[in-house]
N, C-alpha and C positions, 0 to 999 in steps of 0.2 A: 504493500500500500504506500509506504513512504518513498518508494523508489519510482513511483509513477511520474511520468513527464507531464509538462503542461498540456501537451497535445492529448495525452491519454485521459487526463482529468477532464478537460473541456469536452472531450468526445463522449463522456459518460452521461447518458440520459437519466432523467429522474427515475425511470423504471429500473435502471441498473445501479441505483444508489447503494445496494447492499454490497457491492464490490468494495466500496470505500467505507461504508457505515453499516457493518453487520451487527446483529444482536439487538438487544433492547435499548431503552433510552439512555441508561448509564454508559453502555458500551459505545453508543453513538456519540455522546458528549465527549467521552475520553478520546475517541478517534479524531473528533473534530479538533480538540485541543492540540493533539500531536501534529495534525496537518496544518493548523493555523500557525504553529511555531515555525513551520517550514516555509509557508507561503504568504504569510501576512506581508503586505507591501512595505511595512516599516522595517522588516528584517530581511526580506528576500530581494535580491538584486535582479531577478529575472524580469525582463521588460513586460511580461504578461502577468506579473504577480497580482495586480489589482483584479484583472479579469478572472484569473484562476480562483482567487480568494472569494470573489462574489459568487462564482459557480459552486464552490464548496459550501457556502452558506445556504444556497438554494437546495443543494442535495441533502445537507443536514436537516433543513427544515422539512423537506419531503420525508426523510426517514423518521422524523419525530411526529409526522402528521400535522405540521404547522400550516400546511396549505389548505386545510379544511377545518371548520369548527368542530369541536368535540361534541358528540351526541349528548342530548339531555337524558339523564337517567336518575333514578333514585339511588342515593348513596347512604351508607350507614357508617358512622364513626363510633367506635367502641372506646369508652373512656376508661381511665385507670381505676375508677371506683365502680366499674361494672355497669354503667348506664349505656344506652344506645341512643345516638343522635341521628335522626333522619334528615337528609338534605336532598333537595331537588334542584341541582345547579342548572343555570341557563347555559353555562359553558364550563369546561374544565381545561385548565392550561397546565401542561407539564413544566416544571421548574427544576433547576439544579438541586434545590433543597427538598423537593417533593411535588406538590401541585397546588394550584389556586382554583377554588371553586367560586364562580360568580353567581350569586343568588339574586333574587328580586330585590332584596333589601339588605344584602350583606355580602361581604367578601370573607371567605374562609381560607386561610393559608395553612395548609397541612404540611408539617415538617416530618420527614422520616426520622427514625430514632437517631441515626448517625449525624443528623443536622439539628437535633433538638437544642444544642447550645446556641445556634443562631436564632432560634425562636426566643430564647431567654435574652440574648443580646439585643434583639430587636425590641422586645418589651421594655428593656431598661433604657434604650435610646429614646423611645417614644415618651416614656415617663419622665425623661430628663430634658425634654425640649425646654430651651430657655429663650428669653426675650429681653431686650433692653428696657422696655417699659410696657405699660398697659396698651399704649397705642400700637406698638409693634405686635404685641400678642393678638390684638383684635384684627390687625392686618393679615397676619400669617396663619393663624389657626384654621381659617376656612380651607386652606390648601394643604393641610397636614393631617395625618391620621389620628384618630382617637381609638384606643384599644378597648373594645367592649368586653371581650372575654379571652382568657387564656386557658386552654383545656388540655390537661395531660391525657395522653392516649394510652390504650392498653398495650400497644406494641412498643412503647417507649418513646414514641414521637410526641409532637405537640401540635395543637391547632390554635391559631390566633384569629379571632373574629372581629371584624370591623363593619361599620355601617356603610352601605352603598346608597346614594341618593337615586331616586327614580329616574332622574334625567341624565344619569352618568353611564358611560360606556368604557369598558377597558380598552385602551388603545390597541392592544394586541388583537382583541376580538374584532375591532373595526377593520384593521388591516387584513385580517384573514378573509373577510366576507365582502370587501368593497374594493373599488378602484383606488389608486393612490389619492391621498387627500389633496384637494385643490390648494395651490400655494397660498391663497389669501387666508385659508384656515390653518394651514401649517404655520403661518406667521404668528397667530395668537397663541398657538400651542408652544411655539418657541419662546415667545415673550413671557408666558407664565412660567415655563421651566427655568428660564434665566433669572427671573425674579426669585424663584426658590433657591437657585444657586447663589444668589447674592446673600440670602439669609443663611444658607449653609456656610458660606465663607465667613460671615460675621460670627456665627456660632462656633467656628473652628472645626467644622465637620466636613468630611468627604463622604458622600453617600455611597458611591462606588457601584451602584446597580440601577441607575436611571435608564429606563427603557420601556418599550411597549407593554411589558408584563407587569410593570410596577406603577403605571400611570393611568388614572381615570380622567376622562374629559367629559365636559358637558357641551354638546353642540348648541344647546339652547342658550346658555348663559356665558359661554366661552370661558369657563373656569377649568382649571387643571389641578388635580390633587395627586401628590406623590405618596402613594399608599404603601407600597411594598419595598422589600429589600433593605429594611432598616437594620437587619442583623449584620449586614456587611459594613455599616457605617464605621468610620475610623477617624480618629483625631488627625488634623492636619500635621504632617511631619512624622506620623507614626507608621509602623509596618502593619499592614492589614493581616488579620489572622485568617481570613478567607475572602475570596472574591468569586463571583459567578463566572462561568466559562466565557460568556459574551464579553465581559470586561477584560479578561485575560487575553482574549483574542484581539481586542482592540489595543491593549497595552501589554504585550508579552513581557516587557521588562520587569513587570511586577511579580513575575514568577521567579525572579532571581533573588537569592537570599540577600537581605539587607536593604532592598529597595523600599522606599517609603512613598506615601501618597501626598499629593498637593491638590489644590482646587482645580487645576487644569484637567484632572481626570474626569470630574463631573461635567466640565465644559465640553470635553471630547465626547462623552457619552450623550450629551444633549445634541451635539452635531450629528452623531450617528443615528439617534432616534429621529431627528428631523429628516435625515436622508431616507431612512426607512419609511417614514410617513409619506414622503413624496415619491416612494416607489423605486428608489435607487440607493441601496445601502452604501455603495462605494462613492457615489457622487459624480461618476464619469459622465453619465447621461445628462445630469443636471447642467453640466458645463456645455452640453451640446443642444441646449434649448429646452430641457426638461423642466426648467424653472426660470423665472426672471434672472438675467445674468448676474446682477449684484448679489442675489440670494444664493445662487449656485456657487459663486466664488467664495462667499463668506462661509458656506458650509464645508468647504474643503480646505480652508485656511487654518493654520494652527490657532488655538485660542489665545487670548490675552492671559497674562499671569493672574489677574484678579477678575472675579465675576462681574463686579460693577463696571469695569471698563469694557468687558466683553458685551455686557447687556447694552451699554450705551452705543457701542459700535453696531450691534444688531438693530437697535431702534433707528439709528441713522440710516442703515441699509434699507429698512422698510420704508422710511420716509422718501428715500431716493426713488423707490419703485412706485409707491402709491400716494405719496403726499401725506397730508395730515391724517392722523389715526382716525378711523371710523369703524363702526360696527357693521359687519357684513353678515346678513342672515344666512344660516345654513339649514336647509330643509332635510335634516337627518335626525331620526329619532332612535332611541334605544330599541323600540319594537322592530325597526327595520334591520337591526343587527341581531337581536335575540329572538327573531320570529320562530 
């Protein structure tokens, strides 16, 4: 597998993905991490590294079933104290740590036993959110999670339950069932995420897992909430104890012993998320007319060292494209995603 050439990888169709990604979800993610370490454009000098890496992402997603919504079914969680909790998720999303079940009024993050420490870390991070004053608290809490319940499971895992508003959609679910998001709507998603990055920078935190699987959006109100991945959060300048495979694929240097995180990691993850939102994870097509030229260029440029400067540059880019900020209605409803 690791000896395959660029031509061989690019010639592999989705139906032949098992040649590169055999086995179950864990084996698929492990194989992807090994291949990403070889073919990521940041570390690979092959002139087609970007094209190969994008194809590997598509094959991995096909192997994980990311190209189609998970079927709705009734699920039962068995708790450590012997109870049974019935769930009827609208969608189920596989994660490095376990899975996320999106319900009508809730999000349930189920952690496998070996990842239960990340559930504990996420709970502690959420409980420890801090703000400069009451004004900042009121400004930011609508975009951050509140933990409703933490449930120890019979298999040694954990479940974290949070509220989902009726007008919200998991970004990953939206991208699985729809065309790429129009640039004018990707714009406000980016603005909200960068605003959150400014707060993270002020709080001295690097989230480390910003992506479609951790973000809820409201097409109606144009709000964005960063709900998941808080177990990966790390203090600025510290060595992360764990990171999801998507993050390590984007920043393979963090797999090296002694490497630490800084705010630019979250800014890179936001860029990646916006490129995915626009239907082009690598950004190559965006530079060929897939988005307004200033936006495409911003999304492939390295971030500023500070989120506040990056956010200001993003807002200036949007103003160059569309002029003064205005609200653009989006006729998309959660029912159209979770039908």
